[in-house]
N, C-alpha and C positions, 0 to 999 in steps of 0.2 A: 448413391443410387439406392432407391427404395423399391423393393419388389413386392408383389402381392403374396406370394406363397413362401412358407418357411424355407423350402429347399432352395428356391432361387435367391432368396434374401441371404441365406447362409453362403451361397456361392458368391454373391456380390460383395459380401463383407470380407471373406477370407481368401478369395482367389485374385481379386483385383489389387493392384498396388495401392497402398495408402500413404500418401505424402505425409511427412512428419510435421510440416508447418503449413499454416494458412498461406495462400498466395498473397503477394504484395497488395492486391486490390481489396483484401478482406477488410470489412468495416463493421462497426457495431454501433447501434444507437439504442437508447432505452427511454421510456417515459413511465412515470408513476402516477396513478390516480387513486384517490380514496373514495369509496362509496359505502353506502349502508346496504346490507343485504340480509335476507332471511336465510339462515344456514342451520343445519342440524349440528348439534354438538359432536365433538370428535367421537365419543363413545357410540353415537347412534348411526354413524355412517357405515355403509355395507361393503359388499365385496367388490373387488375390481372386476370389470367386465371381461368376458372371454375374448381372446384374440387368436387369429390364425397364426400369429408369430409368437405365441406365448411360451413355447418350450425353451428351456435354457440351453445355450450353446457355449462351447469353449470360446474364450476370448472376449466375453461380454461382461459388462458391469450391470448388475440388476439390483434395484432397491424396491422390493415388493412392499415393504412397510410404508413407503411413501405413497404408492398407488392404492394401497388397500383402503377403500373408503373414499378415495378422492373423486372417483367417478362412479356413476350408477346409483341405484336406490338402496334403501335399507330394508332388510327383511327381518321381521320380528321373529325372535326365537322364544323358546319356552322360558329361558332364564332372563329375558330382557324385559324391562319395564317400559311402558309407553313413555315416550319423551316428546315434549312439546318443542317445536322449533324455537330457537332463541335468536334474538337479533344481535348480530355481532358486526363489528367493522371489518370490512374486507379491503385489502390492499391489492391492487392489480398493477403489474409491471409488464410492459411490452418491450421485447428485445429483438432487434433485427440484426442478423449476422449473415455475412456472405461466406459460404463454406465450399471447399473444393469437393468435387464428386469423385468417387462414391462417398457419400456422407458418413456411412457407418451408423445410421439411425435405425431403430426398430420402433414402429408406431403401433398403437392400439386404438380401436374405435371407442368413441365415447358412447353415452347412452343413446339408444335408438339408432346407433351407427351413424350419428351425425357428428362430425368433428373427429379429430385425431389428437392423441397425446403421445409423448415420448415414453416408451416402455423400457427401452434399453439403449445404452451407448456401447458400440464396439470399442473395446479397450485399444487405444492407440489409433483409432480411426480419426477421420478429419473433424467430425463433430466433437469428439472427445478432446482432440488436440486444440480445438478453438478455445476451450476453457470458458465458453459462453452458454452452453446448453446443459441442462440437467434433467434427470428423470422426473416426469410429472409436468414438464412444460407442455402447454397446449398449442398446437400449430394453428395459427390464424391467418397466415398469408404466405405467399411465395411468389417469386418472379425471377426472371433471368436478366432483367435490366431495371434499374432503380425506379423509373417512373411507371412501369407497367406491372406493379405487383397486384396479384389477384387475391381478393378476400376469400379465405377458406373457412371462416368462422361458422357459416351455416351450411357448408357443403357436406354431402354424404361421404362416408369414409372411402368408398370405392372411387368416387369422383376425385377425392384428394389424391389418391394414389395415381390416377390417370394424369392429373395435372403435374405431379412431381416427375413423371416419366417423360414429359414433353422436352423438346429440344435436346435430344441425346448428344448432339455435338457440342453443347455448352460445357465447359470445364468446371463451372461454378454455378451455384444456385443461391439465391437470396431467400432466407426463411425468416419469418416473424413469429415469435412465440409469446405466449402470455403466461405469467405466473400469478397464482392466486394464493394469498396467505391470510386466513382469518386471524385476527388479533388473538394472542394468547394460546393459539393452537400449536403446541410444542412439536407435534409430529409432522408439521407442515411448514416449519420455519425455513423456507427456501428463498425468501425474498432478499435480494441484495439491499443493504441499508445504506442510506446516505449518512453524512456525518451526524446530523441531529438525531435521526432515528436510531443510529447505532448507540449513541450515548443514552438515549431514552430507554432503550432496551436493557442496557447495562444497569441503569438505576432501578428499573423494574425488577430485574433479577436479584438485586441486593435486597429489595423490599420483600421478595418472596423467600429469602433465606430463612432457615429455621430460627425461631425466636430464642430468647435468652439474653443475658447481659452481654453487651458489646465487649469484645476483647480488644484492648488497645494494642496497636502494633508497635513493637519496640525491639531494636537490635540489642542482644545481650551486651551489657557493659556500657550502653548509652543511657545516661540519666540526665534529666532536664536540669538538675542542679549543677551539672558540670558544663553547661552550655550558656554562653552569653552572646547576645546579638550586639554587634557594633553599629549602633543607630546614629552615632554622631556624623558619620560620613554619608549617611543616607543609603538607599538601596543600591546594590551593584547594577541592577537592571529590573525593569518591570515589563512583562509581556502580557499577552491577551489572557493567559490562564494562571500565571504565577509571578511571584516577586522573589528576587534573590538578594540576600544580605551577606555581608561579611560577618564573621563571628569567631569565637574561640571555643575550643573543646579541650578541657584540661590543659590550657595554656598553648594549645596548638592552633594555628590559624586554619579556619575552615570556611566553607561556603555553605550557606543555608538557604533552603527554598521551601516556600509554602504556597498553597493555592489561593488565588484571588476569590474572595467570597462573592456569592450571588452571580457567578458567571457560569453559564451552561457548560457542563462537562469538565469544569476546572478541577474538581476534586478527583473525578475519575481519571483525568489525564495525569494528574500527579501520582495516582496509584499505579497507572501503567508505567510511568517513568520509574517508579520504585522497582517494579518487577523487572523491567528491562535492565536497570542498573545491576540488579542481582544476576541476571543472565550474563551480562558483560563481565561481571566479577568472576564468574565461574568458567566462562567459555572463551572470553577474549580479553583477559586481563592485560592492562597496559595500553589498550587502544584509546581509552577514555580516562578522564580525571578519576583518581581513586575514590571509589564510593565507600563511605565509612558507616552507612547505615541510616536508620530512620528512627523517629520517635513521635508518638502520637499522644497528645495531651487532652485530658477531659476538660469539661467546663470548669470544674473546681480547681484543676491544676494550672490552667492557662493563666499567663500573666499579661503584661502590657509591653508593647514594643518600646514605648517611650522610656522605660527604665531598664531596657536591655534584656527582658525575659521573653521566653517563647510564649506565643499566644495559643489558644485552643486550636486543635486540629493536627493534621499530619505535617511533619517537617522531614525533609531529606537533607543529608549532610555529606559533603565531599571534602577531601583535603584541598586546601588552597595551594595549588601547585604552580601558579603563575600569576604575577601581578597584572599582566596586560594580555589582551587577546592579540592574535595575529593582525586583525583589522587595525587596532590601535597602533601596533608597532609599525606596520607597513605605511600607515599615513604619516608617521613620524619620519620615515625614510628607510631606504634599504639597508643602510649601515646599522641603524638601531635594530632592525629585524634580524640581521645577520648576527649581531652580537648576542641577542637574546637566544637565538637558535644554536649558538656555538658553531656557526658556519664560517670556515676559514676563508672561503671565496665570497667576499662581500659584494658581489655583483648581482644584478637581477638574475643572470643565468645560474650562478652558484646557489643563490637562495631558492630559486624556483625548483631546481633539481632536488635539493635536499628536502624542501618542504613537500613536494609532490611524491617523492619516494616514501616519506613517512606517512603521508595521508593515504596513499594508495595501499600501503602495507596494512594500515589500520582497517581500511574498508574491506580489504581481502579477508581479514580475520573476522570482521563483523558479519560479512555476507556468508562466510562459511558456517557461522552459527545461526544463520537465518534472520539476522537483524538488519533492517534498513534504517539508516539514521534519519533520512528525509529532511535534514536541515543543515547540510554541509555548506559552510561558508567561512570566511576568515574570522567573523565575529564569534564563531563556535570552535575555534582552535586556539589553544594556548601553548606557549613554550614552557615545558615543565623544567623549572629551574634546578631542582634536585636531581634530575635525570639527564643533565647535560644539554638541556634546551630542546629535547625531542618534542615534536608536536603531538598533542593529544586532543581528541575531540571532547567537547562538553555539550551539555544540554540535550538529553534524550527525550525531551518532552514531546517531540513530534515523531519519535522513532516507532517502528512496528516490528513485531515478531511474526515473521512470514513463513517459518518452517517449524516442524515439530508437532506436538499434540494440541497445543493451545494457542490459537491466533490471538494476538494482542494488538489493539489499536490498528487493526487491519481489516479494511472493508472496501467495498467498491465506491467510487465517486471521489470528489475532491476532499482532500484532507489538509491538515496544517502544513503549510509550505511557504517559503519566502519567494514571491514571484520574480525577484531579481536573480535568483539562482536556479530557475527551472524554466522550461519552455512555457510560453504564455498559456497554452491550452492543455498543459500536462501537469495538473496539480494533483494527480491521483497516482496511487500504486496499482490499483485495479480499475479498469474502465467501468463505467456504469453499465449494469446488466450482467456483470460477472456473478456467478453463483456465490453464495455466502461461504467464506473460507471455513473449512472444518479440518480435523486431523486427517480425514480420508482424502481430501482433494488439495491440500496445501502444496504438496510436492508438484502436482500437475500445474497448479496456478503459478507457481514459481517458474516452472519450465516454460509455460506458454506466455505469461505476461511479463516476465523478467523484471520484477520490481527493484532488484538490486541496481539496475542500470539507471534508475532515477538518480541515485547518488552519483553516478559517473558523470551525468550532465552537470550537476552542481560542482563537481570537482574540476570540470573543464572551465567553468566560469571563474572559480577560485584561481586556477592556473593563469588565466588571462590577466587577472589583477596583480598576481605576484610578478609576472614577467613584464608587464607593460605598466609602469608607474602612472601613466596618464589615465588609466582606467580605475584607479583606486578610489577616488572620491565617489560617493553614492550617485551624485548627479551624472557623472561621466559613465558610470556603469548602467544607469537607466537609459541613457542615450545609446550606449553600445548595444544593449539588448533589443531596443526598438529597431535600430538599424540592422542588427543581425537577423532579426525576424523577417525584415523586408527582403533580405537576400536568400531566404529559405534556409537560414542557419548554416551558411557557408562562410567560414572565417576568412578564407583566402579572397573570396569575392568582397567581403567587408573591407579587407585591407586595401584592395584595389580601388574600391569606390569611395570609402569613407575614411580609411585609416591614413590620413595625410600627416606626415611627420611635422608639418608646420603647425598642427594642432597640439603639439607637445608630446606626441607619441614616440617612444623609443622602442624599436622592434629588434634590438640587438639580440636579446635572449631568444626570441622566437625564430630569428633567422639563422642562428647557430646550427652547425652540423647539417648544412643544406636544407634549412627550413624544417628541421625535425619538430620544433615546437609547434608550428602550424599544423603539421600532420597529426600530432598527438591531440592537440586541442580539438581538431575536427573529428577525430575518432571518438573522443569523449562526448562531443556535443552533437552527434548526428541526430537529425530530427526524428528518424525512425528508431525507436528504442532498441529493437533487436539488433540493429546495425552497430550500436555503440560497443566499444571495446570493454571487456571485463576489467575490473580493478586488478586482478592478478595478472592478466595478460599485459596490461599497461606497463607494469614494472619491467617488462622485457623490451620496451620500445627504445629505438635508437636515441631518443632525446636524452636518456639517462646514461648513454655511453660516455 
């Protein structure tokens, strides 16, 4: 609820109940457009316009630095030099979000009192809890039903407030905001980036770094003369961004990875993977294959792969803890998978229980450290031979750091993900339109958008393949995911309509313990992300009894 005066607004924010979550009908859409505009440089922009709601109140989050100069004109001072307007590229994004009332928003008028912008968010209020609105957003539309949104972009401030107070009986309101970010203006970097833009900005930041000779990154004790690439057997695997090889380090078998050249963001993704492996090493050791460090070679030091020497660039190194992935083992048969895992019960039920226990334990620890793997699947699990066959995750190339002070590989919009192991339209950790993750809002974004449950859906797909051998081939999994989508991601409906035993499906493991397997799979693969069971809670499910 938005009120005209500070006193009534204060009352609406602090006396009315504020639901902690968005209603189930909450939606968000966003669009991005690039335009050329004449804008004053950041140093030339003036003061924030006055507002009847400008006094700071308890329980609100305020970012004056963002608004200072964003709206209104520039007043010349004695110390200021005349500055000519410069032409810069402006990026605009529109975000539409449905928010429960009272919204917990404080608005301020724009220049000439035409238009309104977000001045404050009530901490814990519905707008704040949506995770989709930030200070500085300009309100350009509102409505109480999707087709009837009213354009507010040219309305006077008082008229906007009148419109927002309409239909008091409606429990929600649909608001459309616009964000404007001139390129290179560091005090206004509020734009949500898509994948390409995110990595372009990362590269631009590297170019702006202080000059001087480049420092090659090397883990102490890791020297290129001690590393040999086993090129005779070819690469272990080649992905969109990197290539993986077998090798040796001081006669120990290792796995080596380098970035594919001339691929957008390949080098940056490898650097992110390096940092994430370091985080896992310190905060979740044992969940992933043992990281042994990195080595970066200069042009002069780089060799040639054909003779087994490392080439120029950054290389990451892990201990080779397993000869085969779970995908390779399960395609060979449940007995082979059970033997590699050290599983005494060599049935689908026994293997699935042990594998899912170890997988969900690892995900629990990763999520506690704020890390989302984002590529959980049998091909990224190995049975660690020296650790009794316990399963460990590999390949953090798509992973993201979603908590802490420094977001890493974490942005709104679609990211690297295998569509076979996620919902067809959920290839993101944060939906488009989400404010850029920062150390100040990462905890809120984690709470509101639950990126950790992206991994839970992938774990559910993995469970289905482990428990039902007929779903292990890639073609069978593709068909399963298409059919499951048609049922609204209801595994029991899929079984009733499509899961005919005559097609080679054996549901013994899923049917055990009164169908506990079906219940766990459903709770992991709920289409509504917030409804999915957490990795830690899944370990207490009756399926594991």
